[in-house]
C-alpha positions in Angstrom: 0.4 3.2 20.5 4.0 3.2 19.3 6.2 6.2 19.1 8.0 4.8 16.1 8.2 6.9 13.0 7.3 4.1 10.6 9.1 3.6 7.3 6.0 4.8 5.4 6.0 8.1 7.3 9.5 9.0 6.3 11.0 10.1 3.0 14.0 8.2 1.6 13.1 4.9 3.2 12.5 1.6 1.4 9.4 -0.3 2.3 9.8 -3.9 3.3 7.1 -6.0 1.6 5.9 -8.8 3.8 3.3 -10.1 1.3 2.3 -9.0 -2.2 -1.5 -9.2 -2.5 -1.7 -8.1 -6.1 0.8 -6.9 -8.6 1.3 -5.5 -12.1 5.0 -4.8 -12.9 5.5 -4.6 -9.2 3.3 -4.5 -6.1 -0.1 -2.8 -6.4 -1.5 -4.0 -3.1 0.7 -5.3 -0.4 1.4 -5.7 3.3 4.6 -3.9 4.4 6.4 -4.1 7.7 8.2 -1.3 9.5 11.8 -2.1 10.1 11.9 0.0 13.2 9.0 -1.5 15.3 7.6 -4.5 13.3 4.2 -2.8 12.7 2.3 -3.8 9.6 0.5 -1.6 7.1 -1.7 -2.2 4.1 -0.7 -0.5 0.8 -3.4 0.1 -1.8 -2.5 1.5 -5.2 -4.0 4.9 -6.0 -2.0 6.0 -9.0 1.0 5.1 -11.2 3.0 6.9 -13.8 6.4 7.1 -15.5 8.5 4.6 -17.4 7.5 1.1 -16.5 4.9 2.6 -14.1 7.8 3.1 -11.7 6.3 6.0 -9.8 3.4 4.7 -7.6 1.2 6.4 -5.1 -0.3 4.2 -2.3 -2.9 4.7 0.4 -1.5 3.4 3.7 -3.7 1.9 6.4 -2.5 0.4 9.7 -3.0 -3.3 10.3 -3.3 -5.3 13.5 -0.3 -7.5 13.9 -2.2 -10.6 15.1 -4.6 -10.3 12.1 -1.6 -10.2 9.7 0.0 -13.2 11.5 -3.2 -15.2 10.9 -3.4 -14.0 7.2 0.2 -14.9 6.5 -0.2 -18.3 8.1 -3.3 -19.0 6.1 -1.6 -17.9 2.8 1.2 -20.4 3.4 -1.1 -23.3 3.9 -2.4 -25.4 1.1 -5.9 -25.0 -0.1 -8.1 -26.1 -3.0 -10.8 -23.5 -2.7 -10.2 -21.0 -5.6 -12.1 -18.3 -3.6 -10.0 -18.6 -0.5 -7.3 -16.1 -1.4 -10.0 -13.4 -2.1 -11.8 -14.3 1.1 -8.6 -14.1 3.1 -7.7 -10.7 1.6 -11.2 -9.4 2.3 -11.0 -10.6 5.9 -7.6 -8.9 6.4 -8.6 -5.6 4.7 -11.7 -5.4 6.9 -9.4 -5.1 9.9 -7.4 -2.3 8.3 -7.6 1.1 10.0 -8.4 4.3 8.1 -6.0 5.7 5.5 -3.3 7.3 7.7 -0.7 8.3 5.0 -0.4 8.6 1.2 3.1 7.6 0.0 4.8 8.2 -3.3 7.2 5.4 -4.1 9.8 4.6 -6.7 9.8 1.0 -8.0 11.2 -1.6 -7.9 12.6 -1.1 -4.4 9.5 0.7 -3.2 11.6 3.7 -2.0 9.4 6.4 -0.3 10.0 9.7 -2.1 7.1 11.5 -0.3 4.8 10.7 2.7 1.7 12.9 2.9 -1.2 13.4 5.2 -4.3 12.2 3.3 -6.4 15.2 4.5 -4.3 17.6 2.5 -5.0 15.8 -0.8 -8.7 15.8 -1.3 -11.2 13.0 -1.9 -9.9 9.8 -3.4 -11.1 6.2 -3.8 -9.3 3.2 -2.2 -11.3 0.7 -4.3 -9.2 -1.9 -6.1 -7.1 -0.6 -8.9 -8.6 -3.3 -11.0 -12.0 -1.8 -10.7 -10.8 1.7 -11.5 -7.5 1.5 -13.5 -5.2 4.4 -12.8 -5.0 7.0 -15.5 -1.7 8.7 -15.9 -3.4 12.0 -16.7 -5.5 12.1 -13.5 -5.3 15.7 -12.4 -5.5 14.9 -8.6 -2.4 12.6 -8.7 -0.6 14.7 -11.2 -0.9 17.6 -8.8 0.5 15.4 -5.9 3.4 14.4 -8.1 4.1 17.9 -9.3 4.3 19.1 -5.6 6.4 16.1 -4.6 8.9 15.5 -7.3 
């Protein structure tokens, strides 16, 4: 266990994207790396709002560095199988820890404007944003944004 206060645990920090898993006008699912200790985390989009969807809320789950190393190596290699990307992402996400933080970011630099304990938010889904497109008027996330401008 590291004593580092990771970038995603602190306000006013940019997140360093190591790999973009999915995107729509900026990252929606990504692997980020802490500048302080090199730890990786998985970001999964929960909500977006604002002009150009520039305010984004992500669930953050810790990742095992060796698993990320294998994933990144595999993503850089050539492959013909059209299902491989999906399979590699599923393999990586299966190694992710539980949601440890919820962060509010400002795009495009993924600057953390708020970092919250997930237990204080209420129930939410971390299913792919493509299976449950974020609604700007979602009362749960509007409440989070109102409390963390």
